C-alpha positions as CSV (number, residue, x, y, z in Angstrom):
1,X,0.0,0.0,0.0
2,X,1.3,3.4,-0.9
3,X,1.9,6.1,1.7
4,X,-1.0,8.2,0.3
5,X,-3.4,5.0,0.3
6,X,-2.4,4.3,3.9
7,X,-2.9,7.9,5.0
8,X,-6.4,7.9,3.3
9,X,-7.2,4.5,5.0
10,X,-6.1,5.9,8.4
11,X,-8.2,9.0,7.9
12,X,-11.2,6.9,6.9
13,X,-11.0,4.7,10.0
14,X,-13.3,5.2,12.8
15,X,-11.7,4.2,16.1
16,X,-14.0,1.9,18.1
17,X,-13.6,3.0,21.7
18,X,-14.5,1.3,24.9
19,X,-17.2,4.0,25.3
20,X,-19.0,3.0,22.0
21,X,-21.8,0.6,21.4
22,X,-20.6,-1.0,18.1
23,X,-22.8,-4.1,18.0
24,X,-25.9,-5.9,19.2
25,X,-25.9,-5.9,23.1
26,X,-23.1,-3.4,23.3
27,X,-19.2,-3.6,23.7
28,X,-19.4,-6.5,26.1
29,X,-22.2,-8.2,24.3
30,X,-24.4,-8.4,27.5
31,X,-26.6,-5.3,27.4
32,X,-24.3,-3.4,29.8
33,X,-23.4,0.2,28.9
34,X,-19.7,1.1,29.0
35,X,-18.5,3.2,32.0
36,X,-19.0,6.9,31.8
37,X,-21.7,9.5,32.3
38,X,-25.1,8.1,32.8
39,X,-28.1,8.9,30.6
40,X,-30.9,11.0,31.9
41,X,-33.7,9.4,33.9
42,X,-36.6,11.1,32.1
43,X,-37.3,12.5,28.5
44,X,-40.1,13.5,26.2
45,X,-40.5,15.0,22.7
46,X,-39.5,18.4,24.1
47,X,-37.2,17.3,26.9
48,X,-33.6,15.9,26.7
49,X,-33.8,15.2,23.0
50,X,-30.3,16.0,21.5
51,X,-31.4,15.3,18.0
52,X,-34.0,13.5,15.9
53,X,-33.6,12.0,12.4
54,X,-36.1,10.5,10.1
55,X,-35.8,6.7,9.2
56,X,-37.4,5.4,5.9
57,X,-39.7,2.4,5.9
58,X,-40.1,0.0,8.7
59,X,-37.3,-1.7,10.6
60,X,-36.8,-3.3,14.1
61,X,-33.0,-3.3,14.2
62,X,-31.2,-1.4,16.8
63,X,-28.6,1.4,16.3
64,X,-24.7,0.6,16.6
65,X,-22.6,3.5,17.7
66,X,-18.8,3.7,16.7
67,X,-16.6,6.7,16.8
68,X,-18.5,9.8,15.6
69,X,-21.1,7.7,13.7
70,X,-24.4,5.9,14.2
71,X,-25.4,3.0,11.9
72,X,-29.0,1.5,11.5
73,X,-30.6,-0.9,9.1
74,X,-33.8,0.1,7.2
75,X,-36.3,-1.5,4.9
76,X,-38.7,0.1,2.5
77,X,-41.4,-2.5,1.5
78,X,-43.0,-0.7,-1.3
79,X,-39.7,0.1,-3.0
80,X,-38.3,-3.3,-1.8
81,X,-35.1,-1.8,-0.6
82,X,-32.9,-2.9,2.3
83,X,-30.3,-0.3,3.3
84,X,-27.7,0.8,5.9
85,X,-27.9,4.3,7.1
86,X,-25.2,6.3,8.7
87,X,-25.7,9.4,10.9
88,X,-23.4,11.9,12.5
89,X,-23.3,11.0,16.2
90,X,-23.3,14.6,17.3
91,X,-25.9,16.2,15.1
92,X,-28.0,13.4,13.6
93,X,-27.3,14.5,10.2
94,X,-27.5,11.6,7.6
95,X,-24.1,11.1,6.1
96,X,-25.0,8.3,3.8
97,X,-27.5,5.7,2.7
98,X,-26.3,2.5,0.9
99,X,-28.9,0.2,-0.6
100,X,-27.7,-3.4,0.1
101,X,-30.5,-5.3,-1.6
102,X,-33.3,-4.4,-3.9
103,X,-36.3,-6.8,-4.4
104,X,-36.5,-10.2,-2.8
105,X,-39.4,-9.2,-0.4
106,X,-41.5,-12.1,-1.6
107,X,-41.3,-14.0,1.8
108,X,-43.9,-12.7,4.2
109,X,-45.5,-14.2,7.2
110,X,-47.9,-11.7,8.6
111,X,-46.1,-11.3,11.8
112,X,-46.4,-7.6,12.8
113,X,-43.2,-7.9,15.0
114,X,-41.2,-9.0,12.0
115,X,-39.5,-6.7,9.5
116,X,-37.1,-7.0,6.6
117,X,-34.6,-5.0,8.7
118,X,-34.7,-6.6,12.1
119,X,-31.0,-7.1,12.5
120,X,-28.4,-4.7,14.2
121,X,-25.3,-3.8,12.2
122,X,-21.8,-4.0,13.7
123,X,-18.7,-1.9,13.2
124,X,-15.0,-2.8,13.8
125,X,-13.7,0.8,13.0
126,X,-12.8,-0.3,9.5
127,X,-16.0,-1.7,8.1
128,X,-19.8,-1.9,8.8
129,X,-21.3,-5.4,8.5
130,X,-24.9,-6.4,8.3
131,X,-27.0,-9.5,7.6
132,X,-30.3,-9.5,5.8
133,X,-32.9,-12.0,4.8
134,X,-33.0,-11.5,1.0
135,X,-35.2,-13.7,-1.0
136,X,-34.7,-17.2,0.2
137,X,-31.2,-16.6,1.6
138,X,-29.3,-14.9,4.5
139,X,-26.7,-12.8,3.2
140,X,-23.8,-11.0,4.9
141,X,-22.5,-7.7,3.6
142,X,-19.5,-5.4,4.5
143,X,-19.5,-1.7,3.6
144,X,-16.6,0.7,4.0
145,X,-17.1,3.6,6.3
146,X,-17.9,5.7,3.2
147,X,-20.8,3.4,2.5
148,X,-19.2,1.7,-0.5
149,X,-19.7,-2.1,-0.9
150,X,-16.7,-4.2,-0.1
151,X,-17.9,-7.9,-0.2
152,X,-21.2,-9.9,0.0
153,X,-21.5,-13.6,1.0
154,X,-24.4,-15.9,1.0
155,X,-24.5,-17.5,4.5
156,X,-27.3,-20.0,4.0
157,X,-30.5,-20.7,2.3
158,X,-33.4,-19.7,4.5
159,X,-37.0,-21.1,5.0
160,X,-39.1,-18.3,6.6
161,X,-41.0,-19.0,9.7
162,X,-41.4,-15.9,12.0
163,X,-38.8,-13.8,10.5
164,X,-35.1,-13.1,10.6
165,X,-33.5,-11.2,13.5
166,X,-30.0,-12.6,14.1
167,X,-27.4,-9.8,14.2
168,X,-23.8,-10.4,13.3
169,X,-20.9,-10.0,15.7
170,X,-17.2,-9.0,15.3
171,X,-14.7,-11.3,17.0
172,X,-10.9,-10.6,16.4
173,X,-10.5,-11.3,12.7
174,X,-13.9,-12.8,12.2
175,X,-17.5,-11.8,11.5
176,X,-19.7,-14.4,13.3
177,X,-23.2,-15.1,11.8
178,X,-26.0,-17.5,12.3
179,X,-29.0,-18.5,10.1
180,X,-31.0,-21.1,12.0
181,X,-34.2,-22.2,10.0
182,X,-36.5,-25.1,9.2
183,X,-34.5,-26.0,6.1
184,X,-31.2,-26.4,8.2
185,X,-29.0,-23.4,9.0
186,X,-25.5,-22.7,10.0
187,X,-23.3,-20.9,12.5
188,X,-20.2,-19.6,10.8
189,X,-17.1,-17.4,11.0
190,X,-16.3,-15.3,8.0
191,X,-13.0,-13.5,7.3
192,X,-13.8,-9.8,8.1
193,X,-11.6,-8.6,5.2
194,X,-13.0,-10.9,2.4
195,X,-16.2,-12.5,3.5
196,X,-14.8,-15.9,3.0
197,X,-15.9,-18.7,5.2
198,X,-13.2,-19.6,7.8
199,X,-15.4,-22.2,9.5
200,X,-19.0,-23.4,9.3
201,X,-21.1,-25.7,11.5
202,X,-24.4,-27.1,10.3
203,X,-27.4,-26.5,12.6
204,X,-30.7,-28.6,13.2
205,X,-33.6,-28.1,10.8
206,X,-35.6,-26.0,13.3
207,X,-36.8,-22.4,13.4
208,X,-34.7,-20.2,15.8
209,X,-33.8,-16.5,16.0
210,X,-30.7,-16.2,18.3
211,X,-27.7,-14.1,17.4
212,X,-24.1,-15.4,18.0
213,X,-22.9,-14.2,21.4
214,X,-19.3,-14.6,22.6
215,X,-19.2,-14.7,26.4
216,X,-16.1,-15.3,28.6
217,X,-17.2,-18.3,30.7
218,X,-15.6,-21.2,32.3
219,X,-12.2,-19.4,31.9
220,X,-12.3,-18.8,28.1
221,X,-14.1,-17.0,25.3
222,X,-17.0,-19.2,23.9
223,X,-19.6,-18.5,21.2
224,X,-22.7,-19.5,22.9
225,X,-25.8,-20.2,20.9
226,X,-29.3,-21.1,22.2
227,X,-32.4,-22.6,20.5
228,X,-33.1,-25.6,18.4
229,X,-33.7,-27.4,21.7
230,X,-29.9,-26.9,22.6
231,X,-27.4,-24.7,24.4
232,X,-24.2,-24.9,22.5
233,X,-20.7,-23.7,23.1
234,X,-18.2,-23.2,20.2
235,X,-14.7,-22.1,20.0
236,X,-15.3,-18.6,18.1
237,X,-12.0,-18.8,16.2
238,X,-12.2,-22.4,14.8
239,X,-15.9,-23.4,15.2
240,X,-15.1,-26.6,17.0
241,X,-18.0,-27.6,19.3
242,X,-16.8,-27.4,22.9
243,X,-20.0,-28.7,24.4
244,X,-23.7,-29.0,23.8
245,X,-26.7,-29.9,26.1
246,X,-30.3,-29.8,26.1
247,X,-31.2,-26.7,28.1
248,X,-33.4,-24.4,25.9
249,X,-36.6,-24.6,24.0
250,X,-36.9,-24.7,20.2
251,X,-37.4,-21.0,19.4
252,X,-35.2,-18.5,21.2
253,X,-34.9,-14.8,20.4
254,X,-32.9,-13.6,23.5
255,X,-29.1,-13.4,23.8
256,X,-27.5,-15.5,26.6
257,X,-25.7,-13.9,29.6
258,X,-23.2,-15.2,32.1
259,X,-21.8,-14.6,35.6
260,X,-18.5,-16.3,34.4
261,X,-19.6,-19.9,35.6
262,X,-23.2,-20.3,34.3
263,X,-24.8,-19.4,31.0
264,X,-28.4,-18.1,31.5
265,X,-30.7,-18.7,28.6
266,X,-34.4,-18.2,28.0
267,X,-37.1,-19.0,25.4
268,X,-40.8,-19.0,24.7
269,X,-41.8,-21.7,22.3
270,X,-43.0,-24.4,22.6
271,X,-42.1,-24.0,26.2
272,X,-41.3,-21.1,28.5
273,X,-38.1,-21.2,30.4
274,X,-35.2,-19.4,32.1
275,X,-32.3,-21.8,32.7
276,X,-28.9,-21.7,34.1
277,X,-26.4,-24.1,32.3
278,X,-22.9,-25.1,33.3
279,X,-20.5,-24.1,30.4
280,X,-17.8,-26.6,31.3
281,X,-19.0,-29.5,29.2
282,X,-20.7,-31.3,32.0
283,X,-24.2,-30.7,30.6
284,X,-25.3,-29.8,34.0
285,X,-28.5,-27.6,34.3
286,X,-28.0,-25.8,37.7
287,X,-31.7,-24.5,37.7
288,X,-34.6,-23.8,35.5
289,X,-38.1,-21.9,35.8
290,X,-41.1,-21.9,33.5
291,X,-41.0,-18.1,33.3
292,X,-41.7,-16.6,29.9
293,X,-38.8,-14.5,28.8
294,X,-39.0,-14.9,25.0
295,X,-37.9,-11.6,23.3
296,X,-36.3,-9.2,25.7
297,X,-32.6,-10.5,26.7
298,X,-31.6,-10.5,30.3
299,X,-28.9,-8.8,32.4
300,X,-26.4,-9.9,35.1
301,X,-25.1,-7.7,38.0
302,X,-23.3,-8.7,41.2
303,X,-24.5,-12.3,41.3
304,X,-28.2,-11.5,40.2
305,X,-30.1,-12.0,37.0
306,X,-32.5,-9.3,35.9
307,X,-35.2,-9.7,33.2
308,X,-38.2,-8.0,31.9
309,X,-40.8,-10.5,30.9
310,X,-42.7,-10.3,27.7
311,X,-46.0,-9.7,29.5
312,X,-44.6,-6.7,31.4
313,X,-43.1,-7.8,34.7
314,X,-39.6,-7.2,35.9
315,X,-38.0,-9.9,38.0
316,X,-34.7,-10.6,39.8
317,X,-33.2,-14.0,40.6
318,X,-30.0,-15.3,42.3
319,X,-27.6,-16.4,39.7
320,X,-26.4,-19.4,41.7
321,X,-29.7,-20.9,42.8
322,X,-32.3,-19.3,40.8
323,X,-34.2,-18.1,43.9
324,X,-36.5,-15.3,43.1
325,X,-35.7,-12.1,44.9
326,X,-38.6,-10.0,43.6
327,X,-41.0,-9.6,40.9
328,X,-42.9,-6.2,39.9
329,X,-45.6,-5.6,37.4
330,X,-44.7,-3.0,34.8
331,X,-47.2,-1.5,32.3
332,X,-47.5,-2.9,28.8
333,X,-45.8,-5.7,26.8
334,X,-42.1,-5.8,26.0
335,X,-40.0,-6.6,22.9
336,X,-37.1,-4.3,23.6
337,X,-34.3,-5.7,25.8
338,X,-33.4,-3.8,29.0
339,X,-30.1,-2.1,29.3
340,X,-27.9,-1.7,32.3
341,X,-26.2,1.7,32.9
342,X,-24.4,2.0,36.2
343,X,-27.0,0.6,38.7
344,X,-29.9,1.6,36.5
345,X,-32.0,-0.7,34.4
346,X,-33.7,1.1,31.4
347,X,-36.7,-1.0,30.1
348,X,-38.9,0.2,27.3
349,X,-42.3,-1.3,26.4
350,X,-43.8,-1.7,22.9
351,X,-45.8,1.6,23.4
352,X,-42.7,3.7,23.9
353,X,-42.8,4.0,27.7
354,X,-39.6,3.6,29.5
355,X,-39.2,2.6,33.1
356,X,-36.0,3.0,35.0
357,X,-35.4,1.0,38.1
358,X,-32.5,0.2,40.3
359,X,-30.6,-3.2,39.8
360,X,-31.0,-4.0,43.5
361,X,-31.7,-7.5,44.7
362,X,-33.2,-6.1,47.9
363,X,-36.3,-4.9,46.1
364,X,-37.8,-3.1,43.1
365,X,-37.3,0.8,43.1
366,X,-38.5,2.9,40.2
367,X,-36.5,6.0,39.7
368,X,-37.6,7.2,36.3
369,X,-40.5,7.0,33.7
370,X,-40.8,8.6,30.2
371,X,-42.9,8.2,27.1
372,X,-41.8,8.7,23.6
373,X,-43.6,7.9,20.4
374,X,-46.2,5.2,19.9
375,X,-44.2,2.0,19.2
376,X,-40.7,0.7,20.2
377,X,-39.7,-2.8,19.3
378,X,-36.0,-2.2,19.3
379,X,-33.4,-2.1,22.0
380,X,-31.6,1.3,22.5
381,X,-27.9,1.7,22.3
382,X,-26.6,3.5,25.6
383,X,-23.2,5.0,25.7
384,X,-21.5,8.3,26.5
385,X,-24.4,9.5,28.6
386,X,-26.8,9.2,25.6
387,X,-29.6,6.9,24.5
388,X,-29.9,6.2,20.8
389,X,-33.3,4.6,20.1
390,X,-35.6,3.9,17.2
391,X,-39.1,5.0,17.7
392,X,-42.2,4.9,15.5
393,X,-44.9,7.6,15.7
394,X,-48.4,7.1,14.5
395,X,-50.7,10.1,13.5
396,X,-53.5,10.4,11.1
397,X,-53.3,6.8,10.0
398,X,-49.7,7.3,9.0
399,X,-46.7,5.6,10.7
400,X,-43.1,7.2,10.6
401,X,-39.9,6.1,12.1
402,X,-37.2,8.1,13.8
403,X,-33.9,7.8,15.3
404,X,-33.5,9.7,18.6
405,X,-30.5,10.7,20.5
406,X,-31.5,11.4,24.1
407,X,-29.3,13.1,26.7
408,X,-29.0,15.9,29.1
């Protein structure tokens, strides 16, 4: 590479800092905001809104925040476009929009909570990566930070059931992707620079929606995947299966979390469950409940597991025994996953109402409540004292989406 090309490449790079939210579930892949200033406890359309940007079409993917930019997927059903949008982190100005796919919207299932842009992009500071269901395939795409196409790889054929919502994850030199489906999917590691398969493991012929999550558990990094009636641990670099046990239901949406010893999983079809599984290859299920935590992923803090149930209750369990410490009814139903910032849990229901409560095993304590928009099915990105959230507003029979940046 010439000096000029190297200089241009360095200028184009967006450093991914510890204070960013560069992928699904944040920098530590567990829904915990990075250290730093805390976001506000309350907001509204006229309070603590730093900026607001329109988003075309309908999508349920969450924002990714890296450097001075915010990335978001979008789908426009009428024009049959699937795109990645890039916004200025400070002002909300749209910097670029890249169409990744055109057409291929023939698969529909009538599920209102599904969209053609339900995945969260990820950024490694050099490229932006996204996965879309396009036609009857799942395809991974890499874009440059200027929005230009770099590579595209078909991950797997796809038989639609409820939709596709598995978000890619960056791990070292790899992009990790999953495409579980009734036709038989895969979990795979792609080379971030070229999109070539480095490794690939076949999956059961069952519908499932879980994203690849790398957790440091049992003393090492493991790619933990739930669903298809299994909890599985893989070496994220080689794809070798480290262990596998029955410990989940068939269809899982949530991403697992860990306390370093146990992996906590949940699912909602055909059975409801929250379970704690040993990640040491023993196959031991430490405890299990029949609680329904199907869509919102859970949180771990100081030996306790926190969850927001789909039907609107918040709950806290001991990590080691599963003993319930408390349960409190919240208003509405939930698809958005709660986020932990400091000792605060931010939980947003489907009607756009956010409840902030203490992550305290001694009891439930609400410390904030806000309402924004009319529909929220996505999880916010929380970093640098800001909340980046995708909100739908309905008025006069019209539905519009916006990306908000909330902060003091």
